[in-house]
C-alpha positions in Angstrom: 0.0 0.0 0.0 1.1 3.6 -0.6 0.0 6.6 1.4 0.6 10.2 0.4 2.1 12.5 3.1 -0.4 14.2 5.3 -1.8 17.5 4.0 -0.2 20.7 5.2 -3.1 22.9 4.3 -6.5 22.7 2.5 -6.8 19.4 0.7 -6.8 20.0 -3.1 -9.2 18.1 -5.2 -7.6 15.0 -6.7 -6.8 15.0 -10.4 -9.5 13.5 -12.7 -8.2 10.3 -14.3 -9.7 8.9 -17.5 -10.7 5.4 -16.7 -13.2 2.7 -17.7 -16.3 2.5 -15.5 -15.5 -0.8 -14.0 -12.1 0.5 -12.8 -13.5 3.5 -10.9 -12.9 3.1 -7.2 -15.9 1.9 -5.2 -17.0 4.0 -2.2 -16.0 1.2 0.2 -12.4 0.9 -1.0 -9.5 2.2 1.2 -5.8 2.6 0.7 -5.4 -0.6 2.7 -6.3 -2.4 -0.5 -5.7 0.1 -3.3 -2.4 1.7 -4.2 -2.2 4.4 -6.9 1.2 5.4 -8.3 1.5 8.3 -10.8 4.2 8.7 -13.3 6.2 11.2 -11.2 6.2 8.8 -8.2 7.4 6.0 -10.4 10.1 8.1 -12.1 11.5 9.5 -8.8 12.4 5.9 -7.7 15.2 5.7 -10.4 14.0 2.2 -11.2 15.3 0.8 -14.5 12.0 -1.0 -15.3 8.4 -0.7 -14.5 8.5 -3.7 -12.1 11.4 -2.1 -10.2 9.6 1.3 -10.1 6.5 -0.3 -8.7 8.5 -2.3 -6.1 10.3 0.9 -4.9 7.3 3.2 -5.0 4.5 0.9 -3.9 6.3 -1.6 -1.6 5.3 -4.6 -3.8 7.5 -7.7 -3.6 9.1 -8.3 -7.0 10.8 -11.5 -8.0 13.3 -11.6 -11.0 14.4 -14.9 -12.5 16.4 -12.9 -14.9 16.9 -9.2 -15.7 14.1 -9.4 -18.2 11.7 -10.6 -15.6 9.8 -8.9 -12.8 7.0 -10.9 -11.3 4.9 -9.1 -8.6 3.6 -10.9 -5.6 0.3 -9.8 -4.1 -0.9 -11.5 -0.9 1.5 -14.5 -1.4 0.5 -15.1 -5.1 2.2 -14.4 -8.4 2.1 -15.4 -12.1 -1.3 -16.3 -13.5 -2.9 -15.9 -10.1 -2.3 -12.1 -10.5 -4.1 -10.3 -13.3 -2.2 -7.5 -15.2 -4.3 -5.1 -17.3 -3.3 -2.2 -19.6 -5.8 0.5 -20.4 -8.6 -1.8 -19.2 -7.4 -4.8 -21.4 -6.1 -8.1 -20.0 -2.4 -8.6 -20.5 -2.8 -12.1 -19.2 -3.7 -14.5 -21.9 -4.2 -18.3 -22.2 -0.5 -18.8 -22.4 0.4 -16.9 -19.2 2.2 -19.4 -17.0 2.1 -20.0 -13.3 5.0 -18.8 -11.2 7.4 -16.1 -12.2 6.9 -14.5 -15.7 8.0 -11.4 -17.5 4.7 -9.8 -18.5 5.0 -6.6 -16.4 8.6 -6.0 -17.5 7.3 -5.8 -21.1 5.6 -2.5 -20.4 7.9 0.5 -21.2 7.8 2.8 -18.2 8.1 5.9 -20.5 4.5 5.3 -21.7 2.9 4.9 -18.3 0.6 7.5 -16.8 -0.2 5.7 -13.6 -0.4 2.3 -12.0 -3.3 1.0 -9.8 -2.6 -2.0 -7.6 -5.6 -3.7 -6.0 -4.9 -6.3 -3.4 -7.4 -9.1 -3.0 -9.7 -11.0 -5.3 -10.7 -9.1 -8.5 -12.6 -11.9 -10.1 -16.1 -10.3 -10.0 -15.1 -7.4 -12.1 -12.2 -8.8 -14.1 -12.7 -12.6 -14.4 -10.1 -15.3 -14.1 -6.6 -15.0 -12.6 -7.1 -12.1 -10.2 -7.1 -14.2 -7.0 -4.2 -12.4 -5.4 -4.9 -9.0 -6.9 -5.1 -6.8 -10.0 -2.4 -4.5 -11.4 -3.9 -1.9 -13.8 -1.5 0.1 -15.9 -2.8 3.2 -17.7 -0.9 4.6 -20.6 -0.3 8.3 -21.4 -2.8 10.1 -23.5 -3.0 13.5 -25.2 -6.6 14.6 -25.2 -8.2 17.3 -27.4 -8.3 20.7 -25.8 -12.1 20.7 -25.8 -11.9 17.7 -23.4 -8.8 18.6 -21.3 -9.0 22.4 -21.2 -5.4 22.5 -22.1 -3.4 24.4 -24.7 -3.3 23.5 -28.4 -0.2 23.1 -30.6 2.9 21.0 -31.0 4.9 19.7 -28.0 7.3 17.0 -27.0 9.7 15.5 -24.5 12.9 13.7 -24.2 13.9 11.5 -21.2 17.1 9.6 -20.4 18.3 7.6 -17.4 21.5 5.8 -16.7 22.4 3.3 -14.0 25.9 2.2 -13.1 24.7 -1.0 -11.4 23.4 -2.3 -14.7 26.0 -0.5 -16.9 23.1 0.8 -19.1 20.0 2.9 -19.2 16.9 4.0 -21.0 16.1 6.7 -23.6 12.7 7.9 -24.7 11.5 10.6 -27.1 7.9 11.7 -27.6 6.0 14.2 -29.6 2.3 15.4 -29.2 0.0 17.5 -31.2 -3.3 19.0 -29.9 -6.2 20.8 -31.5 -9.7 21.5 -30.1 -10.9 18.1 -31.5 -7.8 15.9 -31.8 -5.0 14.7 -29.6 -2.0 12.9 -31.0 0.9 11.3 -29.1 3.9 9.2 -30.3 6.7 7.8 -28.2 9.8 5.8 -29.2 12.1 4.3 -26.6 15.1 2.0 -26.3 17.2 0.5 -23.5 20.5 -1.3 -23.0 21.4 -3.2 -19.9 24.8 -4.8 -19.3 25.5 -7.6 -16.8 24.5 -6.8 -13.2 27.2 -5.7 -10.8 26.4 -7.0 -7.3 28.1 -6.5 -4.0 30.4 -9.5 -4.8 31.2 -9.1 -8.5 29.3 -9.3 -11.8 26.6 -11.7 -12.7 27.1 -13.1 -16.2 24.2 -13.8 -18.5 22.0 -10.9 -17.3 22.2 -8.1 -19.9 19.9 -7.5 -22.8 18.4 -4.9 -25.1 14.8 -3.7 -25.6 12.9 -1.1 -27.6 9.4 0.1 -28.1 6.9 2.3 -29.9 3.7 3.8 -28.7 1.0 5.9 -30.4 -2.3 7.3 -29.3 -5.0 9.2 -31.2 -8.0 10.7 -29.4 -10.8 12.3 -31.2 -13.6 14.4 -29.6 -17.0 13.7 -31.1 -20.2 15.4 -30.2 -20.4 16.6 -26.6 -19.5 14.0 -24.0 -18.3 11.4 -26.6 -14.8 10.5 -27.7 -12.9 7.8 -29.7 -9.4 6.7 -28.9 -7.0 4.4 -30.8 -3.8 3.2 -29.1 -1.0 1.0 -30.4 1.9 -0.4 -28.3 4.9 -2.4 -29.5 7.6 -3.7 -27.2 10.5 -6.0 -28.2 13.1 -7.6 -26.0 16.1 -9.1 -27.6 18.3 -12.0 -26.4 17.2 -12.1 -22.8 19.3 -14.7 -21.0 17.6 -17.2 -18.6 20.1 -16.4 -15.9 19.1 -19.1 -13.5 19.6 -21.8 -16.1 23.0 -20.5 -17.2 24.7 -20.0 -13.8 25.4 -22.4 -11.0 22.5 -22.4 -8.6 22.0 -23.8 -5.1 22.6 -27.5 -5.0 24.3 -27.5 -8.4 27.9 -27.9 -9.4 27.3 -27.0 -13.0 24.6 -24.9 -14.8 21.5 -26.6 -16.1 22.1 -25.4 -19.7 24.9 -24.2 -22.0 22.5 -21.9 -23.8 19.0 -20.5 -22.8 17.8 -17.2 -24.2 14.5 -15.6 -25.0 15.9 -14.6 -28.4 12.8 -12.5 -29.0 9.8 -11.3 -27.0 7.5 -9.2 -29.2 4.3 -7.8 -27.7 1.9 -5.7 -29.8 -1.4 -4.3 -28.7 -4.1 -2.4 -30.5 -7.0 -0.9 -28.6 -9.9 1.0 -30.0 -12.2 2.5 -27.4 -15.4 4.6 -27.4 -16.4 6.6 -24.4 -19.8 8.3 -23.8 -20.3 10.4 -20.7 -23.3 12.3 -22.0 -25.9 11.2 -19.4 -29.1 9.7 -20.8 -32.0 7.5 -19.6 -30.1 4.2 -19.8 -26.6 5.1 -18.5 -24.5 7.9 -16.9 -21.3 6.6 -18.5 -20.4 4.0 -21.1 -17.2 2.7 -22.6 -16.5 -0.1 -25.0 -13.1 -1.5 -26.0 -12.2 -3.6 -29.0 -8.7 -5.1 -28.9 -6.2 -7.1 -30.9 -3.0 -8.4 -29.3 -0.2 -10.4 -30.8 2.5 -11.9 -28.6 5.5 -13.8 -30.0 8.1 -15.5 -27.9 11.2 -17.2 -29.4 13.5 -19.3 -27.2 16.9 -20.9 -27.9 18.1 -23.6 -25.6 21.0 -26.1 -25.5 21.4 -28.4 -22.5 24.8 -28.6 -20.9 26.8 -31.4 -22.6 24.2 -31.7 -25.4 24.9 -31.4 -29.1 21.4 -30.4 -29.9 20.2 -26.8 -30.0 16.5 -26.3 -29.6 14.7 -23.3 -31.1 11.1 -22.8 -30.1 8.5 -20.2 -31.1 5.1 -19.5 -29.6 2.6 -16.9 -31.1 -0.6 -16.0 -29.2 -3.1 -13.8 -31.1 -6.0 -12.4 -29.0 -9.2 -10.7 -30.1 -11.3 -9.1 -27.4 -14.4 -7.0 -26.8 -15.5 -5.4 -23.6 -18.1 -2.9 -22.5 -18.9 -1.2 -19.2 -21.9 0.9 -18.1 -22.3 3.1 -15.0 -25.8 4.0 -13.9 -27.1 5.7 -10.7 -30.5 4.7 -9.4 -31.6 7.6 -7.3 -29.4 8.7 -4.5 -29.0 5.3 -2.9 -27.5 3.0 -5.5 -24.8 3.2 -8.2 -24.6 0.3 -10.6 -21.7 -0.8 -12.7 -22.3 -3.6 -15.2 -20.9 -5.0 -18.4 -19.3 -7.9 -20.3 -16.1 -9.1 -21.7 -15.2 -11.7 -24.3 -11.9 -12.7 -25.8 -10.5 -15.5 -28.0 -6.9 -16.8 -28.2 -5.3 -18.7 -31.1 -2.0 -20.2 -30.3 0.6 -21.4 -32.8 3.7 -23.2 -31.6 6.7 -24.7 -33.3 10.1 -26.2 -32.5 13.2 -27.0 -34.5 16.1 -29.1 -33.2 19.6 -28.7 -34.8 22.4 -31.3 -34.3 25.4 -29.1 -34.0 27.7 -31.9 -35.0 26.0 -32.8 -38.3 23.9 -29.7 -39.0 20.8 -31.9 -39.4 17.6 -30.0 -38.5 14.5 -31.7 -37.3 11.0 -30.1 -36.9 9.2 -31.3 -33.7 6.0 -30.4 -31.9 6.1 -27.0 -30.2 5.5 -26.4 -26.5 1.8 -25.9 -27.1 -0.3 -28.6 -28.8 -1.4 -27.9 -32.4 -4.6 -26.0 -33.1 -4.8 -24.6 -29.5 -7.8 -22.4 -29.0 -9.2 -20.7 -25.9 -12.3 -18.5 -25.4 -13.5 -16.6 -22.3 -16.8 -14.8 -21.7 -18.0 -12.9 -18.6 -21.0 -10.9 -17.4 -20.8 -8.8 -14.2 -22.8 -6.4 -12.1 -21.7 -4.3 -9.1 -24.0 -2.3 -6.9 -22.8 0.5 -4.5 -25.5 0.9 -1.9 -25.8 4.1 0.2 -29.2 3.5 1.8 -27.9 2.1 5.1 -26.2 5.2 6.5 -23.7 5.2 8.3 -22.7 2.1 6.4 -21.7 1.9 2.7 -22.0 -1.4 0.9 -20.6 -2.7 -2.4 -22.0 -6.0 -3.7 -20.9 -7.8 -6.9 -21.8 -10.8 -9.0 -20.2 -12.4 -12.1 -20.8 -15.3 -14.4 -17.8 -16.6 -16.4 -17.5 -19.3 -19.1 -14.3 -20.6 -20.7 -13.8 -23.3 -23.3 -10.7 -24.7 -25.0 -9.6 -27.2 -27.7 -6.4 -28.5 -29.1 -5.0 -31.5 -31.1 -3.5 -34.2 -28.9 -0.5 -35.3 -30.9 -0.3 -38.7 -29.1 -3.8 -39.8 -30.0 -4.3 -37.5 -33.0 -7.7 -36.7 -31.4 -9.1 -33.3 -30.6 -9.2 -32.5 -26.9 -11.8 -30.0 -25.7 -13.5 -28.9 -22.5 -15.1 -26.0 -20.7 -15.4 -24.4 -17.3 -17.8 -21.9 -15.8 -18.0 -20.1 -12.5 -20.4 -17.8 -10.5 -18.5 -15.5 -8.2 -19.7 -12.9 -5.7 -18.3 -10.3 -3.4 -19.6 -8.1 -0.6 -17.8 -5.2 1.2 -18.9 -2.8 3.8 -17.4 0.4 5.2 -18.1 2.9 7.9 -16.6 6.4 8.6 -16.0 7.1 12.3 -14.5 10.5 12.8 -11.1 10.3 11.1 -11.2 6.5 10.7 -12.6 4.6 7.8 -13.2 0.9 8.6 -13.9 -1.8 6.0 -14.7 -5.5 6.0 -15.1 -7.7 2.9 -15.6 -11.2 1.6 -15.0 -12.2 -2.0 -14.9 -15.3 -4.1 -12.3 -15.7 -6.8 -11.3 -18.3 -9.4 -8.7 -19.1 -12.0 -9.7 -21.2 -15.0 -7.0 -23.6 -16.2 -5.5 -22.0 -19.3 -3.6 -23.4 -22.2 -0.3 -23.2 -20.3 -1.8 -25.8 -17.9 -4.0 -27.8 -20.4 -1.9 -28.0 -23.6 1.7 -27.0 -23.0 4.9 -29.0 -22.3 7.9 -27.0 -21.4 10.8 -26.0 -19.1 10.2 -25.6 -15.4 12.7 -24.3 -12.7 13.4 -27.8 -11.6 13.3 -29.4 -15.0 10.4 -29.9 -17.4 6.6 -30.2 -17.0 3.8 -31.9 -18.9 0.3 -30.7 -19.7 -2.9 -32.1 -18.3 -6.3 -31.5 -20.1 -8.3 -32.8 -17.1 -7.8 -30.0 -14.6 -10.4 -28.3 -12.6 -10.5 -24.5 -11.9 -8.9 -23.0 -8.8 -11.6 -21.5 -6.6 -10.9 -19.1 -3.7 -12.6 -17.1 -1.0 -10.9 -14.2 0.7 -11.9 -12.3 3.9 -10.2 -9.0 4.8 -10.5 -6.2 7.3 -9.0 -2.8 6.8 -8.7 0.6 8.5 -7.7 4.0 7.1 -6.8 7.1 9.2 -6.2 10.6 8.1 -5.9 13.4 10.6 -3.7 16.5 10.7 -0.1 15.4 10.3 -0.9 11.7 10.3 -2.1 9.3 7.6 -2.1 5.6 7.8 -3.8 2.4 6.7 -3.6 -1.3 7.8 -5.3 -4.5 6.8 -5.4 -8.2 7.5 -6.6 -10.9 5.2 -7.1 -14.7 4.8 -7.4 -16.5 1.5 -8.3 -20.2 0.9 -7.8 -21.7 -2.6 -9.4 -25.1 -3.4 -8.3 -27.3 -6.2 -4.9 -25.6 -6.4 -3.1 -26.4 -9.6 0.4 -27.6 -8.9 3.0 -30.1 -10.1 3.5 -33.8 -9.2 6.9 -35.3 -9.7 6.7 -38.3 -12.0 10.4 -38.8 -12.9 13.2 -37.7 -10.5 15.9 -37.9 -13.2 19.4 -38.4 -12.0 19.2 -38.6 -8.2 20.9 -35.7 -6.4 21.1 -33.5 -9.6 18.5 -30.8 -9.6 17.2 -29.5 -12.9 16.4 -32.7 -14.8 13.1 -33.7 -13.1 9.8 -34.3 -14.9 6.5 -33.0 -13.5 2.8 -33.3 -14.4 0.3 -30.6 -13.7 -2.4 -31.7 -11.3 -5.0 -30.3 -8.9 -3.0 -31.0 -5.8 -5.2 -29.8 -2.9 -5.7 -26.6 -0.9 -3.7 -23.5 -0.2 -4.3 -21.2 2.8 -2.7 -17.8 2.9 -3.0 -15.1 5.6 -1.2 -11.9 6.4 -1.1 -8.2 7.4 -0.1 -5.0 5.7 0.4 -1.5 7.3 1.7 1.9 6.2 1.9 5.3 7.9 3.2 8.7 7.2 3.8 11.6 9.7 4.6 15.2 8.8 7.0 16.6 11.5 5.0 19.8 11.8 1.9 21.3 10.1 3.9 23.3 7.6 7.1 21.2 7.7 8.8 20.0 4.5 9.9 16.8 6.4 7.9 13.6 6.4 8.7 10.2 7.9 7.0 7.1 6.6 7.1 3.3 6.7 5.5 0.2 5.3 5.4 -3.4 6.5 4.0 -6.5 4.8 3.8 -10.0 6.3 2.4 -13.1 4.6 2.3 -16.8 5.6 0.7 -19.8 4.0 0.2 -23.6 4.1 -0.3 -26.0 1.2 -2.5 -29.0 2.2 -2.2 -31.8 -0.3 0.2 -32.7 -3.1 -2.0 -34.9 -5.2 -0.1 -38.0 -3.9 0.5 -38.1 -0.1 -2.4 -38.4 2.4 -2.2 -35.8 5.1 0.4 -33.8 3.3 1.0 -30.3 4.7 3.9 -27.9 3.9 4.6 -24.2 3.7 3.2 -22.4 0.7 5.5 -21.9 -2.3 7.4 -18.6 -3.0 5.9 -16.7 -0.1 7.9 -13.5 0.5 9.4 -12.9 3.9 8.5 -10.0 6.2 9.5 -7.0 4.3 9.1 -3.2 4.2 10.5 0.2 3.8 11.2 3.2 6.0 11.9 6.7 4.8 12.7 10.3 5.7 11.7 12.8 2.9 12.2 16.5 2.5 10.2 18.4 -0.1 10.5 22.0 -1.0 7.0 23.5 -1.1 8.0 26.1 -3.7 7.1 25.3 -7.3 9.9 24.6 -9.8 12.6 24.5 -7.2 16.0 23.5 -8.7 16.6 21.3 -5.6 13.1 20.1 -4.9 13.2 16.9 -2.8 15.4 14.3 -1.1 14.4 10.9 0.0 16.5 8.8 2.5 15.2 5.2 2.6 15.9 1.8 4.1 14.4 -1.2 2.2 14.6 -4.5 4.1 13.5 -8.1 4.2 13.8 -10.7 7.0 15.1 -14.2 6.5 12.8 -16.5 4.7 13.2 -20.1 5.9 9.6 -21.2 5.6 10.2 -23.2 2.4 8.0 -25.4 0.4 9.8 -28.6 -0.9 9.6 -27.0 -4.3 11.5 -24.0 -3.0 14.2 -26.1 -1.3 14.8 -28.0 -4.5 14.8 -24.8 -6.7 18.3 -23.8 -7.8 17.2 -20.2 -7.3 16.6 -20.6 -3.6 19.0 -21.4 -0.8 17.7 -24.6 0.8 18.7 -23.3 4.2 16.6 -20.2 3.6 17.2 -16.8 2.0 19.1 -14.6 4.4 17.6 -11.3 5.5 19.0 -8.0 4.1 18.6 -4.3 4.1 19.8 -1.5 1.8 20.4 2.2 2.4 19.3 4.5 -0.4 19.2 8.2 -1.2 17.3 9.9 -4.0 17.2 13.6 -4.9 15.7 15.7 -7.6 14.3 19.0 -8.7 13.0 21.2 -11.5 14.9 22.5 -14.5 12.0 24.7 -15.4 8.2 24.5 -15.1 8.0 21.4 -17.3 11.4 19.7 -17.0 13.1 17.9 -14.2 16.1 15.9 -13.1 16.6 13.2 -10.6 19.5 11.1 -9.2 20.1 8.5 -6.6 22.6 6.2 -4.9 21.1 2.8 -4.2 22.5 0.1 -1.9 24.9 2.6 -0.4 26.7 -0.1 1.7 27.2 -2.3 -1.4 25.4 -5.2 0.3 25.4 -8.6 -1.3 22.0 -10.1 -1.1 19.3 -11.9 -3.0 15.6 -11.2 -3.2 13.8 -14.4 -2.2 13.0 -16.5 -5.2 15.0 -14.5 -7.7 17.5 -16.2 -10.1 20.5 -13.9 -9.4 21.9 -11.6 -6.7 20.6 -8.1 -6.5 22.6 -5.1 -7.7 25.3 -3.6 -5.4 25.9 0.1 -5.0 24.8 2.0 -8.1 24.4 5.6 -9.2 21.3 6.6 -11.1 21.0 9.9 -13.0 18.0 10.9 -15.1 16.6 14.0 -16.8 13.3 14.8 -18.5 12.9 17.8 -20.8 9.4 18.8 -22.0 8.3 21.6 -24.3 
């Protein structure tokens, strides 16, 4: 959670954000569950990527298998149990795998306007995957002056940042053009990262290159109506799978001689229509038509093998969604809508014998003719009739079906799932306190990565299973928010139970004592219980003081009950972060456009994590004795160059500590100097 510093004077009205109706914050929501980070907060962190910026600004635990990764953990869950959305469109698709993935890292931070992090089940509004939470990324937009009230004409910006810990940096250039009826924006960016320098040397097989393009066109129609077209392209080149190319825990040699994501190409096209002209049927309406194309190419050669494997997956997604907002008198506010999307997956593989040069085409990671379709209908009702209590109730019906060609039997495999999920949240304002309590169901339908894919796994390889059941969850949470004078704070506790957890069952141990060559089968393995607490607070040292102290603390624990094989099986949950948090002392000049405008001294820390699942203890990324605790000292400074341009700098990990973020595939950076500048006109 993130809390702004307490106000020093009259509280200004918050900025109006353009957002789809279903993403508007419900009246019962507090900062105990929702964190909103704007582009300035993200940029001031000096983070090299969007995951790193979110981690530093929002206190979100971020695992990195490689430098091209960045998997957020919300309430003990990650991967396809967390839903990532961009401009109201699902970034998760039917190929999104469980555990760590690189989806969030494939969003260029230079195109981001703000990030909203919702902790807890989001299944009622957003469908499958959002059991642990939902991360919504909103891209920059240049609106017509008739809509924004801004100036017309041509403008632009240039932004650059370098970081010595990564021996690289980012560069972005943008141009915009505004008339009374049209807003145009185009951004091009690129980045180079070398191998990471840690507190104990340099980690090989970490550096890579990336580049992107972004364009947005917004057209004002008749009063209250607008049309927007946005296109995003991001390409990562030759991203090493660091954990497979370096010696991990329990290993004497690496798992592979070669393992690269040779290409990660993500393209997205979104056409949206918005109508805020109130009429008899709705107060606000938005519809979004989307096309996404994601291509991933992998090159792999096992250690000691003479065969090079080249794999390619392409996932094409068509989607349509619509949201309506409608008030019913003074006591009810309805949000309702639907979403439907369809994935086509094409997968191929070619093996090359490096000795003879003979090439052999084989089945790809996903089965041939893989298809996946999802449909959802939802309604949410905000109820104000029971003063002093506010209520938010929601209901959703979801349906999914899949099909693929089983290459073993040459028969078509198909199936479907459906789910009815509900949620209820209540809040009450008592003086300066806002108290909340909620209960929400969630679910995750098995996707093609579970049903139709064979591929690499941290401990070896895994096989698909077309006979899986959906994961179903229920979450209960309590929260409190306090804002008074120089203080602001929020805290929450939660408990989540997931039934029919999809996990992996070991079916072939490989060479005994040698991790990395095991074979697993996906199965519904049992139950997962997670519980925890989160708290954050800020205190301004005096009513008109420029100094603010703040802190965050997050604790999560969990138990897995059942492994699909052993009766009475109970172990710690997998990949659960340790107790972690952040403390800070910040000075901020109250004068506008100050050349030296702010300084932030911070300590980021994590306790030892020795509550390990057997899968953790056997994972070459994780010390089987537990990941040691750590802390880093950091200082960030910045200011204005003029009214529209700024600079920032930071020294991170001042003590050059050697440490590893629990679950990551390489040690974290040592001391590093970050310098950035943004010039706008």
